[in-house]
Rosetta silent file (secondary structure, phi, psi, omega in degrees, C-alpha in Angstrom):
SEQUENCE: XXXXXXXXXXXXXXXXXXXXXXXXXXXXXXXXXXXXXXXXXXXXXXXXXXXXXXXXXXXXXXXXXXXXXXXXXXXXXXXXXXXXXXXXXXXXXXXXXXXXXXXXXXXXXXX
SCORE:     score description
SCORE:     0.000 S_00000001
   1 L     0.000  -36.082  179.890   55.501   73.605   68.628 S_00000001
   2 H   -65.273  -33.778  179.630   56.426   76.817   66.869 S_00000001
   3 H   -66.917  -33.419  178.543   54.107   78.779   69.144 S_00000001
   4 H   -65.229  -41.295  178.546   55.974   77.550   72.221 S_00000001
   5 H   -66.756  -39.424  177.500   59.273   78.900   70.879 S_00000001
   6 H   -65.014  -42.603  179.869   57.669   82.229   70.016 S_00000001
   7 H   -65.385  -43.619  178.190   56.110   82.427   73.467 S_00000001
   8 H   -61.940  -44.044  178.554   59.396   81.488   75.126 S_00000001
   9 H   -63.020  -40.725  179.388   61.275   84.076   73.045 S_00000001
  10 H   -64.714  -40.985  178.799   58.683   86.721   73.906 S_00000001
  11 H   -64.426  -44.046  178.818   59.006   85.969   77.646 S_00000001
  12 H   -62.238  -42.417  179.377   62.817   86.173   77.441 S_00000001
  13 H   -63.178  -43.512  179.473   62.586   89.468   75.549 S_00000001
  14 H   -66.659  -42.668  179.374   60.196   90.971   78.127 S_00000001
  15 H   -64.329  -38.823  177.955   62.344   89.787   81.046 S_00000001
  16 H   -65.019  -42.928  179.752   65.467   91.260   79.429 S_00000001
  17 H   -63.399  -41.727  178.840   63.726   94.581   78.845 S_00000001
  18 H   -66.677  -39.160  179.608   62.557   94.713   82.465 S_00000001
  19 H   -65.662  -39.475 -178.741   66.004   93.832   83.758 S_00000001
  20 H   -71.820  -27.123  178.626   67.652   96.536   81.658 S_00000001
  21 H   -70.375  -22.043  177.293   65.267   99.239   82.839 S_00000001
  22 L   -79.074  -15.578  179.795   66.553   98.698   86.382 S_00000001
  23 L   -78.390  139.403  178.108   70.107   99.458   85.276 S_00000001
  24 L  -167.907 -178.168  179.146   71.180  103.009   85.688 S_00000001
  25 L   -85.082  110.900 -177.090   73.852  105.277   86.971 S_00000001
  26 L   -67.316  -27.545  179.827   73.961  104.777   90.738 S_00000001
  27 L   -64.946  -33.455  179.821   75.922  107.997   91.207 S_00000001
  28 L   -74.935  -23.966 -177.405   72.985  109.979   89.869 S_00000001
  29 L   -98.525   11.262  177.174   70.557  108.269   92.210 S_00000001
  30 L   -71.950  137.539 -177.642   72.604  108.893   95.368 S_00000001
  31 L   -63.382  143.675 -176.137   70.651  110.752   97.995 S_00000001
  32 L   -67.525  -14.509  178.505   71.557  114.436   98.310 S_00000001
  33 L   -77.526  -13.946  179.546   72.259  114.026  102.027 S_00000001
  34 L   -71.260  127.603  178.737   75.308  111.911  101.230 S_00000001
  35 L  -119.004  135.162  178.029   78.457  113.942  101.717 S_00000001
  36 L   -64.219  128.784 -179.039   81.860  112.787  100.565 S_00000001
  37 L   -63.007  147.894 -179.965   83.948  112.138  103.668 S_00000001
  38 L   -68.404  153.871  177.780   86.832  114.565  104.164 S_00000001
  39 L   -67.744  161.668  179.787   90.321  113.357  103.310 S_00000001
  40 L   -65.020  172.506  179.841   92.558  112.156  106.101 S_00000001
  41 L   -65.356  136.295  179.021   94.881  114.428  107.984 S_00000001
  42 L  -112.074  129.083  179.958   97.777  115.653  105.865 S_00000001
  43 L  -106.482  130.196  178.143  101.111  116.392  107.523 S_00000001
  44 L   -84.578  160.534 -174.145  103.534  118.779  105.888 S_00000001
  45 H   -62.048  -35.949 -179.132  107.254  118.014  105.797 S_00000001
  46 H   -66.360  -36.071  177.376  108.230  120.824  108.174 S_00000001
  47 H   -67.523  -43.337  178.499  105.882  119.455  110.853 S_00000001
  48 H   -61.441  -45.667  179.309  107.252  115.938  110.402 S_00000001
  49 H   -59.024  -46.863 -178.346  110.821  117.268  110.591 S_00000001
  50 H   -62.863  -40.458 -179.264  110.074  119.260  113.753 S_00000001
  51 H   -68.966  -38.524  177.293  108.433  116.301  115.476 S_00000001
  52 H   -66.274  -45.813  179.910  111.303  113.945  114.645 S_00000001
  53 H   -59.231  -45.046  179.208  113.875  116.509  115.789 S_00000001
  54 H   -61.426  -44.135 -179.072  112.005  117.067  119.049 S_00000001
  55 H   -63.199  -41.282 -178.720  111.738  113.317  119.694 S_00000001
  56 H   -69.042  -39.280  179.308  115.447  112.759  119.052 S_00000001
  57 H   -73.120  -20.898  179.966  116.511  115.667  121.278 S_00000001
  58 H   -82.745  -15.557 -177.637  114.178  114.470  124.037 S_00000001
  59 L   -89.267  117.471 -178.684  115.784  111.039  124.235 S_00000001
  60 H   -64.149  -25.742  178.689  118.749  111.007  126.665 S_00000001
  61 H   -73.154  -13.554 -177.509  120.278  107.996  124.867 S_00000001
  62 H  -109.297   11.134  179.104  120.557  110.038  121.667 S_00000001
  63 L   -66.299  133.959  175.812  122.252  113.133  123.122 S_00000001
  64 L    81.885   12.257  178.671  125.307  114.215  121.135 S_00000001
  65 L   -81.351  157.114 -179.988  124.631  112.152  118.002 S_00000001
  66 E  -112.615   84.929 -175.975  125.536  113.489  114.568 S_00000001
  67 E  -126.795  135.028  177.183  122.459  112.725  112.443 S_00000001
  68 E  -103.020  135.125 -178.162  121.003  114.659  109.521 S_00000001
  69 E  -115.749  127.389  174.931  117.238  114.490  108.920 S_00000001
  70 E  -128.586  135.698 -179.139  115.659  115.157  105.535 S_00000001
  71 E  -126.798  128.837  177.780  111.929  114.918  104.824 S_00000001
  72 E  -138.683  107.840  179.282  110.391  114.976  101.364 S_00000001
  73 L    55.624   41.656  178.233  106.660  114.276  100.994 S_00000001
  74 L    83.599   -5.606  177.737  106.632  112.143  104.143 S_00000001
  75 E   -91.062  121.540 -175.010  109.698  110.169  103.056 S_00000001
  76 E  -106.367  133.794  175.097  112.389  110.480  105.744 S_00000001
  77 E  -117.342  121.442  174.541  116.128  110.086  105.159 S_00000001
  78 E  -109.206  130.034  177.280  118.376  109.725  108.200 S_00000001
  79 E  -141.222  154.931 -179.676  122.128  109.904  107.666 S_00000001
  80 E   136.753 -162.391 -177.802  125.112  110.340  109.932 S_00000001
  81 E  -131.342  149.379  177.312  126.972  108.388  112.582 S_00000001
  82 E  -135.608  173.177 -174.981  126.150  107.079  116.058 S_00000001
  83 L   -85.998  -28.861 -175.999  128.032  105.213  118.772 S_00000001
  84 L  -151.926  169.547 -177.879  126.086  101.922  118.926 S_00000001
  85 H   -67.222  -30.358  177.427  123.328   99.816  117.345 S_00000001
  86 H   -58.933  -39.550  179.228  120.896  100.707  120.107 S_00000001
  87 H   -66.567  -36.535  176.980  121.013  104.333  118.940 S_00000001
  88 H   -63.731  -43.421  179.082  120.234  103.279  115.360 S_00000001
  89 H   -63.235  -43.452 -179.524  117.236  101.304  116.613 S_00000001
  90 H   -66.331  -36.913  175.700  116.021  104.220  118.755 S_00000001
  91 H   -59.382  -47.976 -179.849  116.367  106.624  115.808 S_00000001
  92 H   -63.029  -42.806 -179.313  114.163  104.390  113.673 S_00000001
  93 H   -61.411  -49.490 -179.421  111.648  103.935  116.479 S_00000001
  94 H   -63.140  -34.356 -179.700  111.306  107.668  117.141 S_00000001
  95 H   -70.247  -46.187 -177.854  110.987  108.373  113.414 S_00000001
  96 H   -66.937  -25.704 -179.533  108.269  105.778  112.749 S_00000001
  97 H   -70.475  -25.391 -177.138  106.199  107.000  115.712 S_00000001
  98 L   -69.513  128.020  177.179  105.793  110.444  114.126 S_00000001
  99 L   -63.841  138.240  177.934  102.466  110.835  112.298 S_00000001
 100 L   101.075  -13.255  178.741  102.845  111.466  108.572 S_00000001
 101 L   -74.685  121.258 -178.885  105.989  109.385  108.042 S_00000001
 102 L   -96.841  -33.858 -177.051  105.393  107.220  104.989 S_00000001
 103 E  -153.621  151.434  178.752  108.825  105.673  104.568 S_00000001
 104 E  -127.894  124.604  172.577  112.180  105.679  106.332 S_00000001
 105 E  -109.531   98.707 -174.267  115.564  105.371  104.650 S_00000001
 106 E   -94.582  101.447  179.914  117.908  104.871  107.599 S_00000001
 107 E  -106.701   22.359  179.567  121.480  105.338  106.369 S_00000001
 108 E   -72.517  136.268 -179.367  122.936  105.963  109.816 S_00000001
 109 E  -120.886  167.156  177.180  126.213  104.109  110.440 S_00000001
 110 E   -83.256  147.898  176.713  128.359  103.270  113.451 S_00000001
 111 L   -69.817    0.000    0.000  131.452  105.376  114.244 S_00000001
């Protein structure tokens, strides 16, 4: 009976050793043809500002509004006054459409 336990223990020990030899650092075994994909497109704040400004000036419903635009690391702050709720909605829509906008703080109020 004692020999069976020794044999069983020996088999478990050999299987554990074989299993552990397969473990390794996968990063080191990555094929050299693998290239890290490039990061996504990065938009600078001046480009975001220019695109928002262009979109707002291109919309005939937003002509003559008094809105200030500030962009900091893709975070957009809109402040000022407009004539109606439709203009507030259109401001938000035009801002969110611009690539690179991460967040919008719309503090525009009605006159």
